[in-house]
N, C-alpha and C positions, 0 to 999 in steps of 0.2 A: 509528293502527295499533298503536303500542307499547302503549297501554292495553288495546286489544282483545286483543293477544297475551298480556298478563299475566293477563287474566281467564281465557282458555282454558287456559293452562298451570297456573293455580291449581286447575283442575278435574281435570287428568289426572296431575300430578306428585305424588309423596309430599309431605306437609306435615309441618312441625315447628313446635312452639310458638315464637312470636315472642319470648317472654321468656326461655325456658331451653333451647330446642332439643329438648324431649321429642317423640318421634316420634308421628305419626298424629293430631295435634291442632294446630289453628292457634293456640289459646290454652288452656293447661292450667288446671285449677282454681286452683292456687296463684298463678300469674301473673295470672289474671283477678281473684283476690281482692286482690292487691297494687294493681291498677289501680282496681277498683270498690268495694272495701270501706273504703278510706281515707276519713276524714271531710273533705270539702271545706272549706276555710277561706280567710280573707283572707291574701294574701301581699304582701310589700314587698321590693324590692331595696334594696341599699345600695351607692352612693348612690341615692336615689330621684329620677328625672328629673322636671323641672318638667312639669306637665300630665298626669302619669300618672293614669289613672282608678283607682277602687277595683277591685282585681283579686282574684278568687277562683280557686284552683287545686284540682284534684281530688286530686293526689298529688305527693309529692316526685320530682324527676327523678334517680332512682338505681335501680340493680339491674334488676329485671324491668320496671319502668315505662319506664326509659330504653331498654331493649332493644326493647320493643314499639313505642315511638314510632319508633325508628330503622328497625325492620323494615318498618313501614308507609310511612314517608317515603322511605327510601333504597333499600330492597330490594323495594318494590312488593308487599308483603303486604297487598293491598287488602281482604281479608276481615277484617282487624283494625279496619277503620273503624267497624264497629258497636259494638264494645266501647269504643273510644276516644271515639266519639260519646256513649255512655252515661255515660262519665266526665265528658266536657265538659258534658253536660246537668246532672249533679250540681253542677258548679261554677256553672253558670248559676243553678240553683235557689238555691244558697247565697247569692247576691247579689240575687236577684229581689225579696226583701222590701224592699230599700232603694229599689226603683225606683218603688213606688207603683202606682196603677192608671191606666194611660194607653194602653190598647190592647195589641196583641199584642207579644210579644218579637221584636225584629228583630236577628237574629244577623248581624253584619257581620264577615266574615273579614278578617284582615290578609293582604294579598297577598304572595306570594314574588316574587323577581325573575323576570322572564320566562325568562331563561336557565336558572334553577334548575328551574322548572316544565317547560321543554322537555327538560332532561336527565333528569328523573325520569319523564317521560311521564304525569304526573298532578299534580293540585293537592291535596296532602294536607290542607291546612287547610279548604278548601272541602268536600272529601269528608266530613271529620269533622264540620263544621258542619251539613251536611245530615242526617247520622245523628243528631246532637244535637237538631235541630229535630223530627225524626220521633219521637224518644223523648219530648220535651216534649209534643208533641201527643197522644201515646198515653196520657199521664197527665192530660190535660185542660188543659194550658197552651198557649194559642194561640202559635205561634211559626213564623217562616219565616226563610229566609236571604236576605239582600240583599248580593250580592257586588258592591258599588258602589265599592270602593276600587281604585285602580290607581296604579302608579308613574308619576310625571310626568317623571322623569329617571333615568338609570342610577345605581346605587349600588355601592360597593365590596363585596366579599365580607366579611361580618361576622366570619367566623372569625378569631380572633387579635386582634380589636380590643377595647380596653378600654371601660369604660362611657362615658367622655367622648368617645372616638373614635367610638363607635357613634351617639351623639347628633348629633355633627357630620355624620357620614356620612348620616344619615337626615333631617336638618333640611330641611323643605320638599319631601321626596321623594314624598309621597303626595298624591293628590287624589281627590275624589269625581267620578264620571262626570257629565257634564252632565245636568241635569234630575232627578237623584236626591235632591236636597235635600228635596223635598216627600214623597217616599216615606219618608225617614228621620223626617220629622216626624209620621208616622202611627202611631207606636208607641213602644215602650221600647227604645232602642238598647243592645245589648250587643256590644262588640268581642270577637272570639274568635280564639284562636290555639292552636297545639298546645303551645308552650313559651314561657315567659318567662324570659329570662336577666337582662339589665340593665333591661328595661322600655322601652328606647328606641323599639322598633317600636310598642308600644301607645301611648306618649305621642304619637308622630307621627301615628298613626291617629286618635287623639282630636282632635288639632289640625285634621286635615283634615275630619273629620266635623263638628266645631263650626263651622268656616268655611263649609261648605256649608249647614248648617242656618241659620246667621245670614243668609246671602245669600238663602235661600229664604223667610226670614221665619217659619220654623217653629221647633219645639223638639224636640230629640232627647231621648228618654227622658222626655218630659213634664216636664222640669226647669226650664222657663221661661227667663228671661233669663240666669241663671247658666250654663246649658248652652250657650246660643248663643255665649257669649263664651269658654268654656273647653273645649268639645268634649264627646264622649261621656263620661259620668261613671262607667261601669261596664264591666268586662271580665271574661272568664272564660277560663281556659286549662286544658288537660289536666294540665300539669305545670309545676313551677317548681323552682328550686334549693332544696335542703333548707335552706340558710341563709335564704332568703326566708321560709320558714315560721317559723324560730326568731326572726328579727328582729321579726315581728309579735307573737309570744308575749311577747317582752320589752318 
């Protein structure tokens, strides 16, 4: 009901740019350019958690990009999902050359805590992933979303936790739904999220996917035995800390 209401109010109430607040547009040209015109590249947090996949991000988490992500996630500006999905598709493409030829791209969203999804009234990462898959298909890249990860136990709110605390908080927290291992083995797995901070969520997601694929006897991302033992090898996010971009350049 809450998601339906947000969709209706978005049609009848005045809109403002999610990035800068400019009236009568959900995303102005300048803020759209900040999100979509940046060059996606590899990013690395510091410290880098064990098992973190190779991560590509579309843009640094600052200024208009930060505002747009928060407007979509926390304020229910659902119409921004298309632009955010376009940015995520660019990050996926930036790392796709490393995946080789092994079937369609399988975008696996990192799940939010159930209480967070319930409070927001929507699943922002899954919505962005669906938009990204559509963008990829429109340019000739086979892609689909497999929302097969779920939390197997409650976790603490990540806000305010340091890198090490987040790793401890998330260790063993995710699992792949029963029977999904064979689906993951049928293509090139890319973990996707809206934002990377410490990388703890992506590292845990990679562990869970790798465990499921090993059990199923398949290979994620067509990477053979290496991938079965260490999880999905590639990830893409809309945004990451500016420092994560600088660390990779150096």
